[in-house]
Short mmCIF file of the C-alpha atoms (twelve columns), coordinates in Angstrom:
data_MODEL
# 
_entry.id   MODEL 
# 
loop_
_atom_site.group_PDB 
_atom_site.id 
_atom_site.type_symbol 
_atom_site.label_atom_id 
_atom_site.label_alt_id 
_atom_site.label_comp_id 
_atom_site.label_asym_id 
_atom_site.label_seq_id 
_atom_site.Cartn_x 
_atom_site.Cartn_y 
_atom_site.Cartn_z 
_atom_site.pdbx_PDB_model_num 
ATOM 1   C CA . MET A 1   4.953   -28.696 44.430  1 
ATOM 2   C CA . LEU A 2   8.354   -27.222 43.676  1 
ATOM 3   C CA . SER A 3   7.670   -24.260 45.973  1 
ATOM 4   C CA . ILE A 4   6.700   -26.636 48.811  1 
ATOM 5   C CA . ILE A 5   9.851   -28.685 48.338  1 
ATOM 6   C CA . ARG A 6   11.896  -25.475 48.185  1 
ATOM 7   C CA . ARG A 7   10.419  -24.157 51.431  1 
ATOM 8   C CA . GLN A 8   10.964  -27.475 53.189  1 
ATOM 9   C CA . GLY A 9   14.583  -27.511 52.009  1 
ATOM 10  C CA . LEU A 10  15.096  -23.978 53.292  1 
ATOM 11  C CA . ARG A 11  13.615  -24.845 56.677  1 
ATOM 12  C CA . ALA A 12  15.936  -27.841 56.936  1 
ATOM 13  C CA . THR A 13  18.912  -25.712 55.937  1 
ATOM 14  C CA . MET A 14  18.039  -22.968 58.430  1 
ATOM 15  C CA . GLY A 15  17.618  -25.623 61.128  1 
ATOM 16  C CA . SER A 16  21.020  -27.059 60.365  1 
ATOM 17  C CA . LEU A 17  22.458  -23.549 60.487  1 
ATOM 18  C CA . SER A 18  21.004  -23.095 63.934  1 
ATOM 19  C CA . GLN A 19  22.539  -26.379 65.107  1 
ATOM 20  C CA . VAL A 20  25.916  -25.432 63.606  1 
ATOM 21  C CA . ALA A 21  25.710  -22.043 65.297  1 
ATOM 22  C CA . THR A 22  24.927  -23.761 68.589  1 
ATOM 23  C CA . ARG A 23  27.866  -26.158 68.265  1 
ATOM 24  C CA . THR A 24  30.406  -23.748 66.790  1 
ATOM 25  C CA . ALA A 25  29.111  -20.636 68.477  1 
ATOM 26  C CA . LEU A 26  28.391  -18.859 65.143  1 
ATOM 27  C CA . PRO A 27  27.869  -15.168 65.819  1 
ATOM 28  C CA . ALA A 28  24.227  -14.001 65.728  1 
ATOM 29  C CA . PRO A 29  24.740  -11.377 62.971  1 
ATOM 30  C CA . ARG A 30  26.195  -13.956 60.583  1 
ATOM 31  C CA . LEU A 31  23.358  -16.384 61.347  1 
ATOM 32  C CA . ALA A 32  20.738  -13.691 60.643  1 
ATOM 33  C CA . MET A 33  22.521  -12.720 57.384  1 
ATOM 34  C CA . ALA A 34  22.541  -16.337 56.144  1 
ATOM 35  C CA . ALA A 35  18.838  -16.739 56.981  1 
ATOM 36  C CA . ARG A 36  17.924  -13.511 55.112  1 
ATOM 37  C CA . SER A 37  19.916  -14.672 52.047  1 
ATOM 38  C CA . TYR A 38  18.018  -17.937 51.748  1 
ATOM 39  C CA . ALA A 39  14.701  -16.251 52.377  1 
ATOM 40  C CA . ALA A 40  15.426  -13.745 49.615  1 
ATOM 41  C CA . ALA A 41  16.391  -16.577 47.265  1 
ATOM 42  C CA . ALA A 42  13.057  -18.333 47.931  1 
ATOM 43  C CA . ASN A 43  11.006  -15.237 46.983  1 
ATOM 44  C CA . ALA A 44  13.200  -14.009 44.122  1 
ATOM 45  C CA . SER A 45  11.522  -13.341 40.750  1 
ATOM 46  C CA . PRO A 46  12.883  -14.881 37.485  1 
ATOM 47  C CA . ILE A 47  15.915  -13.141 36.047  1 
ATOM 48  C CA . LYS A 48  15.131  -10.793 33.136  1 
ATOM 49  C CA . SER A 49  17.133  -11.212 29.961  1 
ATOM 50  C CA . ASN A 50  19.445  -8.311  29.312  1 
ATOM 51  C CA . ILE A 51  18.868  -8.790  25.550  1 
ATOM 52  C CA . SER A 52  15.171  -7.951  25.736  1 
ATOM 53  C CA . THR A 53  15.865  -5.032  28.037  1 
ATOM 54  C CA . THR A 54  18.487  -3.646  25.675  1 
ATOM 55  C CA . SER A 55  16.220  -4.114  22.669  1 
ATOM 56  C CA . SER A 56  13.270  -2.402  24.307  1 
ATOM 57  C CA . SER A 57  15.423  0.530   25.284  1 
ATOM 58  C CA . LEU A 58  16.800  0.890   21.772  1 
ATOM 59  C CA . VAL A 59  13.420  0.720   20.010  1 
ATOM 60  C CA . SER A 60  12.539  4.187   21.247  1 
ATOM 61  C CA . SER A 61  15.919  5.550   20.163  1 
ATOM 62  C CA . THR A 62  15.889  8.256   17.489  1 
ATOM 63  C CA . LYS A 63  19.462  7.607   16.411  1 
ATOM 64  C CA . ASP A 64  19.745  6.955   12.685  1 
ATOM 65  C CA . LEU A 65  21.106  3.633   11.513  1 
ATOM 66  C CA . VAL A 66  24.477  3.888   9.713   1 
ATOM 67  C CA . ILE A 67  26.141  0.825   8.164   1 
ATOM 68  C CA . ASN A 68  29.521  0.919   6.410   1 
ATOM 69  C CA . GLY A 69  29.407  4.693   6.133   1 
ATOM 70  C CA . ASN A 70  25.923  4.711   4.563   1 
ATOM 71  C CA . ARG A 71  22.830  6.106   6.215   1 
ATOM 72  C CA . ILE A 72  19.959  3.605   5.891   1 
ATOM 73  C CA . ILE A 73  16.736  5.203   4.632   1 
ATOM 74  C CA . ALA A 74  13.277  3.664   4.206   1 
ATOM 75  C CA . GLY A 75  10.993  4.942   1.445   1 
ATOM 76  C CA . ALA A 76  7.306   4.187   0.819   1 
ATOM 77  C CA . VAL A 77  6.061   3.483   -2.708  1 
ATOM 78  C CA . LEU A 78  2.411   4.235   -1.936  1 
ATOM 79  C CA . SER A 79  0.040   3.495   -4.823  1 
ATOM 80  C CA . ARG A 80  -3.634  3.728   -5.642  1 
ATOM 81  C CA . GLN A 81  -4.596  0.753   -7.770  1 
ATOM 82  C CA . PRO A 82  -6.731  1.139   -10.952 1 
ATOM 83  C CA . LEU A 83  -10.441 1.440   -10.235 1 
ATOM 84  C CA . ILE A 84  -11.700 0.528   -13.713 1 
ATOM 85  C CA . LEU A 85  -10.429 -1.551  -16.604 1 
ATOM 86  C CA . ARG A 86  -7.979  0.242   -18.827 1 
ATOM 87  C CA . ASP A 87  -8.762  1.256   -22.413 1 
ATOM 88  C CA . LEU A 88  -7.931  -1.283  -25.084 1 
ATOM 89  C CA . THR A 89  -5.132  -0.563  -27.500 1 
ATOM 90  C CA . PRO A 90  -6.017  -0.417  -31.240 1 
ATOM 91  C CA . PHE A 91  -4.465  -3.850  -31.738 1 
ATOM 92  C CA . GLU A 92  -6.512  -5.300  -28.863 1 
ATOM 93  C CA . GLN A 93  -9.709  -3.764  -30.226 1 
ATOM 94  C CA . GLU A 94  -9.135  -5.275  -33.667 1 
ATOM 95  C CA . TYR A 95  -8.305  -8.640  -32.138 1 
ATOM 96  C CA . PHE A 96  -11.471 -8.810  -30.013 1 
ATOM 97  C CA . THR A 97  -13.621 -7.616  -32.935 1 
ATOM 98  C CA . TYR A 98  -12.193 -10.367 -35.121 1 
ATOM 99  C CA . GLN A 99  -12.791 -13.002 -32.441 1 
ATOM 100 C CA . LYS A 100 -16.359 -11.807 -31.949 1 
ATOM 101 C CA . ASN A 101 -17.172 -11.938 -35.657 1 
ATOM 102 C CA . LEU A 102 -15.527 -15.353 -35.935 1 
ATOM 103 C CA . GLU A 103 -17.616 -16.666 -33.048 1 
ATOM 104 C CA . ARG A 104 -20.840 -15.312 -34.568 1 
ATOM 105 C CA . GLY A 105 -20.007 -16.817 -37.947 1 
ATOM 106 C CA . ASN A 106 -19.440 -20.264 -36.458 1 
ATOM 107 C CA . ALA A 107 -22.425 -20.132 -34.123 1 
ATOM 108 C CA . ALA A 108 -25.565 -22.169 -34.728 1 
ATOM 109 C CA . PRO A 109 -28.589 -20.399 -36.298 1 
ATOM 110 C CA . PHE A 110 -30.469 -18.351 -33.734 1 
ATOM 111 C CA . GLY A 111 -34.214 -18.838 -33.536 1 
ATOM 112 C CA . ALA A 112 -35.452 -15.388 -32.630 1 
ATOM 113 C CA . GLU A 113 -39.129 -16.459 -32.594 1 
ATOM 114 C CA . PHE A 114 -38.298 -18.981 -29.884 1 
ATOM 115 C CA . TYR A 115 -36.564 -16.523 -27.535 1 
ATOM 116 C CA . PHE A 116 -38.531 -13.302 -28.147 1 
ATOM 117 C CA . LYS A 117 -42.238 -12.635 -27.959 1 
ATOM 118 C CA . LYS A 118 -43.532 -11.338 -31.266 1 
ATOM 119 C CA . GLY A 119 -43.798 -7.534  -31.232 1 
ATOM 120 C CA . SER A 120 -42.028 -7.161  -27.846 1 
ATOM 121 C CA . VAL A 121 -39.390 -4.585  -26.953 1 
ATOM 122 C CA . ALA A 122 -36.726 -7.281  -26.713 1 
ATOM 123 C CA . GLU A 123 -37.478 -8.492  -30.227 1 
ATOM 124 C CA . ARG A 124 -37.317 -5.008  -31.714 1 
ATOM 125 C CA . ARG A 125 -34.097 -4.244  -29.872 1 
ATOM 126 C CA . TRP A 126 -32.556 -7.454  -31.177 1 
ATOM 127 C CA . LYS A 127 -33.604 -6.597  -34.717 1 
ATOM 128 C CA . GLN A 128 -32.044 -3.165  -34.298 1 
ATOM 129 C CA . GLN A 129 -28.780 -4.710  -33.163 1 
ATOM 130 C CA . GLU A 130 -28.825 -7.113  -36.108 1 
ATOM 131 C CA . ALA A 131 -29.414 -4.204  -38.476 1 
ATOM 132 C CA . GLU A 132 -26.467 -2.331  -36.992 1 
ATOM 133 C CA . ARG A 133 -24.205 -5.374  -37.310 1 
ATOM 134 C CA . SER A 134 -25.116 -6.108  -40.913 1 
ATOM 135 C CA . GLY A 135 -24.170 -3.237  -43.185 1 
ATOM 136 C CA . ASN A 136 -25.393 -4.778  -46.456 1 
ATOM 137 C CA . ALA A 137 -28.066 -2.398  -47.757 1 
ATOM 138 C CA . THR A 138 -26.804 0.801   -46.121 1 
ATOM 139 C CA . SER A 139 -24.138 1.779   -43.619 1 
ATOM 140 C CA . ALA A 140 -24.443 0.528   -40.071 1 
ATOM 141 C CA . SER A 141 -24.901 4.004   -38.656 1 
ATOM 142 C CA . SER A 142 -27.720 5.045   -40.996 1 
ATOM 143 C CA . ARG A 143 -29.528 1.745   -40.590 1 
ATOM 144 C CA . GLY A 144 -29.153 2.005   -36.848 1 
ATOM 145 C CA . LYS A 145 -30.706 5.462   -36.841 1 
ATOM 146 C CA . GLU A 146 -33.575 4.326   -39.068 1 
ATOM 147 C CA . ALA A 147 -34.250 1.257   -36.960 1 
ATOM 148 C CA . SER A 148 -34.059 3.335   -33.794 1 
ATOM 149 C CA . SER A 149 -36.538 5.930   -35.063 1 
ATOM 150 C CA . GLN A 150 -38.887 3.221   -36.353 1 
ATOM 151 C CA . MET A 151 -38.755 1.449   -33.027 1 
ATOM 152 C CA . GLU A 152 -39.524 4.690   -31.186 1 
ATOM 153 C CA . ASP A 153 -42.612 5.174   -33.350 1 
ATOM 154 C CA . GLU A 154 -43.870 1.642   -32.733 1 
ATOM 155 C CA . LEU A 155 -43.266 1.659   -28.987 1 
ATOM 156 C CA . SER A 156 -46.242 2.016   -26.678 1 
ATOM 157 C CA . GLU A 157 -46.054 3.846   -23.360 1 
ATOM 158 C CA . GLU A 158 -45.654 0.573   -21.497 1 
ATOM 159 C CA . ASP A 159 -42.819 -0.447  -23.806 1 
ATOM 160 C CA . ARG A 160 -41.100 2.897   -23.299 1 
ATOM 161 C CA . VAL A 161 -41.134 2.478   -19.517 1 
ATOM 162 C CA . ALA A 162 -39.806 -1.085  -19.819 1 
ATOM 163 C CA . ALA A 163 -37.070 0.069   -22.173 1 
ATOM 164 C CA . LEU A 164 -35.981 2.824   -19.792 1 
ATOM 165 C CA . GLU A 165 -35.926 0.444   -16.837 1 
ATOM 166 C CA . SER A 166 -33.820 -2.139  -18.663 1 
ATOM 167 C CA . LYS A 167 -31.434 0.375   -20.209 1 
ATOM 168 C CA . ILE A 168 -27.893 0.300   -18.844 1 
ATOM 169 C CA . ALA A 169 -26.286 3.692   -18.201 1 
ATOM 170 C CA . PHE A 170 -22.497 3.897   -18.117 1 
ATOM 171 C CA . ASN A 171 -20.575 6.443   -16.078 1 
ATOM 172 C CA . ASP A 172 -18.056 8.685   -17.728 1 
ATOM 173 C CA . ARG A 173 -14.509 7.317   -17.674 1 
ATOM 174 C CA . VAL A 174 -13.165 10.883  -17.568 1 
ATOM 175 C CA . THR A 175 -13.789 12.506  -14.184 1 
ATOM 176 C CA . GLU A 176 -13.927 16.137  -13.142 1 
ATOM 177 C CA . ALA A 177 -10.435 15.823  -11.651 1 
ATOM 178 C CA . ASP A 178 -9.164  14.709  -15.080 1 
ATOM 179 C CA . ARG A 179 -10.704 17.745  -16.744 1 
ATOM 180 C CA . LYS A 180 -9.154  20.097  -14.160 1 
ATOM 181 C CA . ASN A 181 -5.852  18.153  -14.131 1 
ATOM 182 C CA . ASP A 182 -5.991  18.033  -10.336 1 
ATOM 183 C CA . VAL A 183 -2.901  15.969  -9.469  1 
ATOM 184 C CA . ARG A 184 -3.796  16.056  -5.782  1 
ATOM 185 C CA . SER A 185 -7.019  14.124  -6.339  1 
ATOM 186 C CA . LEU A 186 -7.332  10.358  -6.154  1 
ATOM 187 C CA . GLU A 187 -10.365 10.530  -8.463  1 
ATOM 188 C CA . ARG A 188 -8.294  10.961  -11.619 1 
ATOM 189 C CA . SER A 189 -6.834  8.479   -14.120 1 
ATOM 190 C CA . LEU A 190 -9.167  5.762   -12.864 1 
ATOM 191 C CA . ALA A 191 -7.709  3.194   -15.266 1 
ATOM 192 C CA . ARG A 192 -4.096  3.838   -14.225 1 
ATOM 193 C CA . THR A 193 -1.964  3.231   -11.155 1 
ATOM 194 C CA . LEU A 194 -1.195  6.443   -9.257  1 
ATOM 195 C CA . TYR A 195 1.865   6.911   -7.015  1 
ATOM 196 C CA . LEU A 196 2.325   9.390   -4.196  1 
ATOM 197 C CA . ILE A 197 5.284   11.760  -4.421  1 
ATOM 198 C CA . VAL A 198 5.929   14.622  -2.014  1 
ATOM 199 C CA . LYS A 199 7.817   17.878  -2.337  1 
ATOM 200 C CA . LYS A 200 10.317  18.890  0.341   1 
ATOM 201 C CA . PRO A 201 11.332  22.512  1.001   1 
ATOM 202 C CA . ARG A 202 14.628  22.550  -0.906  1 
ATOM 203 C CA . ASP A 203 15.893  23.492  -4.338  1 
ATOM 204 C CA . GLN A 204 17.377  20.224  -5.587  1 
ATOM 205 C CA . HIS A 205 15.773  16.771  -5.492  1 
ATOM 206 C CA . SER A 206 12.669  18.252  -3.914  1 
ATOM 207 C CA . TRP A 207 10.195  15.719  -5.388  1 
ATOM 208 C CA . GLN A 208 10.530  12.119  -4.251  1 
ATOM 209 C CA . PHE A 209 8.725   9.285   -2.518  1 
ATOM 210 C CA . PRO A 210 8.026   9.747   1.212   1 
ATOM 211 C CA . GLN A 211 11.211  8.580   2.896   1 
ATOM 212 C CA . GLY A 212 13.392  9.102   5.947   1 
ATOM 213 C CA . GLY A 213 16.159  7.613   8.084   1 
ATOM 214 C CA . VAL A 214 15.741  4.261   9.805   1 
ATOM 215 C CA . HIS A 215 16.205  4.396   13.569  1 
ATOM 216 C CA . VAL A 216 18.319  1.889   15.465  1 
ATOM 217 C CA . CYS A 217 16.490  -1.452  16.026  1 
ATOM 218 C CA . GLU A 218 13.660  -0.367  13.694  1 
ATOM 219 C CA . ASN A 219 12.804  -2.485  10.661  1 
ATOM 220 C CA . LEU A 220 12.177  -1.038  7.203   1 
ATOM 221 C CA . GLN A 221 8.405   -1.442  7.316   1 
ATOM 222 C CA . GLU A 222 8.133   0.352   10.657  1 
ATOM 223 C CA . ALA A 223 10.385  3.158   9.435   1 
ATOM 224 C CA . ALA A 224 8.408   3.604   6.202   1 
ATOM 225 C CA . GLY A 225 5.110   3.696   8.105   1 
ATOM 226 C CA . ARG A 226 6.476   6.197   10.604  1 
ATOM 227 C CA . GLU A 227 7.760   8.470   7.835   1 
ATOM 228 C CA . LEU A 228 4.401   8.342   6.058   1 
ATOM 229 C CA . GLN A 229 2.611   9.360   9.244   1 
ATOM 230 C CA . GLU A 230 5.100   12.129  10.056  1 
ATOM 231 C CA . GLU A 231 5.154   13.628  6.556   1 
ATOM 232 C CA . CYS A 232 1.647   12.905  5.246   1 
ATOM 233 C CA . GLY A 233 -0.494  12.668  8.380   1 
ATOM 234 C CA . SER A 234 -2.510  9.808   9.836   1 
ATOM 235 C CA . ASN A 235 -5.681  10.309  7.773   1 
ATOM 236 C CA . MET A 236 -4.948  7.390   5.418   1 
ATOM 237 C CA . ASP A 237 -5.900  3.720   5.462   1 
ATOM 238 C CA . LEU A 238 -2.753  1.933   4.268   1 
ATOM 239 C CA . TRP A 239 -1.618  -1.631  3.770   1 
ATOM 240 C CA . PHE A 240 2.005   -2.640  3.302   1 
ATOM 241 C CA . VAL A 241 2.404   -5.506  0.863   1 
ATOM 242 C CA . GLY A 242 5.304   -7.154  2.728   1 
ATOM 243 C CA . ARG A 243 8.376   -6.693  4.855   1 
ATOM 244 C CA . VAL A 244 10.868  -7.073  2.000   1 
ATOM 245 C CA . PRO A 245 11.847  -3.989  -0.068  1 
ATOM 246 C CA . ILE A 246 10.995  -3.969  -3.775  1 
ATOM 247 C CA . GLY A 247 14.107  -1.973  -4.719  1 
ATOM 248 C CA . HIS A 248 16.884  0.286   -3.479  1 
ATOM 249 C CA . TYR A 249 18.751  3.406   -4.518  1 
ATOM 250 C CA . ASN A 250 22.304  4.476   -3.562  1 
ATOM 251 C CA . TYR A 251 23.661  8.018   -3.652  1 
ATOM 252 C CA . LYS A 252 26.465  10.077  -2.163  1 
ATOM 253 C CA . LEU A 253 25.665  12.796  0.331   1 
ATOM 254 C CA . PRO A 254 26.355  16.378  -0.792  1 
ATOM 255 C CA . ASN A 255 29.397  18.128  0.637   1 
ATOM 256 C CA . ALA A 256 27.160  20.424  2.629   1 
ATOM 257 C CA . VAL A 257 25.812  17.443  4.582   1 
ATOM 258 C CA . LYS A 258 29.191  15.833  5.332   1 
ATOM 259 C CA . THR A 259 31.088  16.611  8.513   1 
ATOM 260 C CA . ASP A 260 34.666  16.200  9.651   1 
ATOM 261 C CA . SER A 261 33.726  13.343  11.961  1 
ATOM 262 C CA . THR A 262 35.041  9.947   10.892  1 
ATOM 263 C CA . SER A 263 31.780  8.261   11.977  1 
ATOM 264 C CA . ALA A 264 29.578  10.540  9.889   1 
ATOM 265 C CA . PRO A 265 27.944  8.862   6.865   1 
ATOM 266 C CA . THR A 266 29.271  9.675   3.410   1 
ATOM 267 C CA . GLY A 267 26.368  8.181   1.462   1 
ATOM 268 C CA . ALA A 268 22.849  6.838   1.773   1 
ATOM 269 C CA . LYS A 269 20.981  3.695   0.792   1 
ATOM 270 C CA . VAL A 270 17.243  4.012   0.258   1 
ATOM 271 C CA . PHE A 271 15.130  0.854   0.503   1 
ATOM 272 C CA . PHE A 272 11.619  1.164   -0.934  1 
ATOM 273 C CA . MET A 273 8.649   -0.587  0.678   1 
ATOM 274 C CA . LYS A 274 5.474   -1.165  -1.330  1 
ATOM 275 C CA . ALA A 275 2.100   -0.086  0.078   1 
ATOM 276 C CA . HIS A 276 -1.484  0.510   -1.082  1 
ATOM 277 C CA . ILE A 277 -3.962  3.178   -0.025  1 
ATOM 278 C CA . PHE A 278 -7.617  2.245   0.468   1 
ATOM 279 C CA . SER A 279 -9.067  5.524   1.725   1 
ATOM 280 C CA . GLY A 280 -8.106  8.939   3.098   1 
ATOM 281 C CA . GLN A 281 -5.839  11.641  1.757   1 
ATOM 282 C CA . VAL A 282 -2.485  13.298  2.405   1 
ATOM 283 C CA . LYS A 283 -2.374  16.220  4.837   1 
ATOM 284 C CA . VAL A 284 0.526   18.602  4.204   1 
ATOM 285 C CA . ASP A 285 2.264   19.812  7.370   1 
ATOM 286 C CA . ASN A 286 4.272   22.559  5.538   1 
ATOM 287 C CA . LYS A 287 7.329   21.530  7.549   1 
ATOM 288 C CA . GLU A 288 8.761   18.312  6.175   1 
ATOM 289 C CA . ILE A 289 6.712   18.526  2.973   1 
ATOM 290 C CA . VAL A 290 5.100   21.507  1.237   1 
ATOM 291 C CA . ASP A 291 3.211   19.798  -1.592  1 
ATOM 292 C CA . PHE A 292 2.196   16.378  -2.909  1 
ATOM 293 C CA . ALA A 293 0.898   14.783  -6.103  1 
ATOM 294 C CA . TRP A 294 -0.650  11.513  -7.260  1 
ATOM 295 C CA . VAL A 295 0.978   10.762  -10.618 1 
ATOM 296 C CA . THR A 296 1.375   7.904   -13.060 1 
ATOM 297 C CA . LYS A 297 4.713   6.384   -14.000 1 
ATOM 298 C CA . GLN A 298 4.916   8.499   -17.155 1 
ATOM 299 C CA . GLU A 299 3.964   11.717  -15.315 1 
ATOM 300 C CA . MET A 300 6.626   11.142  -12.682 1 
ATOM 301 C CA . LYS A 301 9.341   12.076  -15.181 1 
ATOM 302 C CA . ASP A 302 8.219   15.708  -15.011 1 
ATOM 303 C CA . TYR A 303 8.663   15.884  -11.225 1 
ATOM 304 C CA . VAL A 304 11.603  13.858  -9.937  1 
ATOM 305 C CA . ALA A 305 15.276  14.134  -10.881 1 
ATOM 306 C CA . PRO A 306 16.418  12.047  -13.888 1 
ATOM 307 C CA . GLU A 307 18.770  9.850   -11.854 1 
ATOM 308 C CA . TYR A 308 16.053  9.265   -9.257  1 
ATOM 309 C CA . TYR A 309 13.572  8.215   -11.948 1 
ATOM 310 C CA . GLU A 310 16.085  5.838   -13.500 1 
ATOM 311 C CA . ALA A 311 16.490  4.164   -10.111 1 
ATOM 312 C CA . VAL A 312 12.755  3.685   -9.394  1 
ATOM 313 C CA . LYS A 313 11.139  3.266   -12.834 1 
ATOM 314 C CA . ASP A 314 11.452  -0.523  -12.876 1 
ATOM 315 C CA . MET A 315 9.468   -0.742  -9.620  1 
ATOM 316 C CA . LEU A 316 6.438   1.058   -11.113 1 
ATOM 317 C CA . SER A 317 3.567   -0.247  -13.202 1 
ATOM 318 C CA . ASP A 318 3.078   0.914   -16.789 1 
ATOM 319 C CA . PHE A 319 -0.711  0.744   -16.410 1 
# 
């Protein structure tokens, strides 16, 4: 409807121009120019915002972001979460043992003949467990061995098969990577949180989290993800927890990095973004990084510089 009204208005205007030209003898070139101007206005596309154009052109810029003389750097605290429950401390073990014994002491009498068939595997196993728990006549270990051997003698072939089928086998909590102390493997320290640190080809401060400069008009999460892909490859399934950093670290640039230019940064501010890894592994490019390791919070002390560890230790989990 608006386009129809616009075209009708233009036709009326062009008609009036023709009448004015007839009365006032408007030159033909000026009449044609006025007609072309209105026609172009009718078919003109909406005006593009110069803000969006400027932003889109700056997103692809590789210029580092410098604020108040500090180069802004984004780091990625990439972690592998625990895969199994952690081991209990001695205090926790004593506490749970006490609670278990207290619960059994206050429990109602248990009618074994009601729950177990007489002479069944379940009944004999329950009797064995009761013998192990009560260490009145002999020690729990010796009575357990005696009850176990007696049960093995009384078991029939059918009972043996049923016992094997119902037996629960637990995997070893210590993996092959733990035995070899393979710090590059994600299959180690299953009960602990592991963090990725990378080694850069330099003498000082070589071990650190993956990090790099933030480009102009690039947010911290985008910069951290880009640095992870550039330094560690794209063969990892990652998830960033949020867009807000979990900590930061300030330091002065060495004299070798400073220049005589007044606009050159004199320091750096590193903002750390938290992320988790679900699958994949780091691929060393031997350019930006030459080595990597998955370490716990306590193991990180042996790799990074003392001042760097003091700045990041509160962001890491003790377990």
